[in-house]
N, C-alpha and C positions, 0 to 999 in steps of 0.2 A: 340770490336765494329768496329774497323778499318778493321778487316778481313771481317766482314759481309758487310761493305760498299764496299770494293774492290771486293768481290764476287758478289755483286749486280751490280756493274759497269760491270764486266766481262759478266754476264748473259745478261744484257741489251745490251751490245755491240754485242754479238753473235746474239741475236734476231734482232737487228737493221740490221746486215748484211743479215740475212736470209730474213727479210722483204723486204729489198732493192732488193734482188734477185727475190722475187715474184713480186715486182713492175715492174722490167724490163722484166721478162719472162711471166708475166700474160697473159693468152690467150685472155681475153676480157677486155673491158673497165670497167665493174663493178668489176672485180677482181682487177684491178689496183686501183680503187677507195677505195676498202676495204683495200688493202695493204697500200695506202697512209694514210688512217685513222689510221691504226695500227702503222705506222711509226711515226705519230705525237703523239700518245699515249705513245710510247716508249720514245720519246723525253721528254714528260712530266714526265715520270718516272725518266729519267736521271736527269732532273732539280730538281725533288724532292729529289733524293738521294744526289745530290750535296748540296742542302739546308741543309740536315741532317749533311753532312760532314763538311760544313763550318759554321754551326750554324748561318746562315744568313736567316732570315725569309722573306726578300724581294724577294728571289728566288721563294717562294711559290706563290707570286702574279704573277710572270712571268709565272709559270706553269699554273695557272688558266687562264690567258689571252691566252696562247697557246692552252689550251684545248677548250676554247670557240671559238676561231678562227677556230680550226679544226672542231668543231661541225657545225659551220655555213658553212664552205666549203663543208662538207659532205651533208648537207641539199641542198646546191646549186647544187652539182653534182647529187643528187637524183632527184631533180626537172627537171634538164636538161635531164636526162635519161627517166624520166616519160613522158616528153612531146615529146618523139620521137627523142631525140638527137642521135648523131652518136654512133653506136654499132659495135663491132668487132666480131660478131658471126660467 
């Protein structure tokens, strides 16, 4: 079980780095918003794997809160772009 947890952490860490690269290099603001959403979901995954590793269920509550905050931020960004906010086209 520990090997799978460490493998999951490694895969999530690699995806976190690649997503951060997309966040920095992203050609437009909507691309950066999608990368930020993915970044937060990867963080939720890391928190979930850590909850499995430590057998601490309170980390799942933290993951749920982070996911909800990420969703609300994405909705806010989408409304901003829909109303004609700044675009990097």
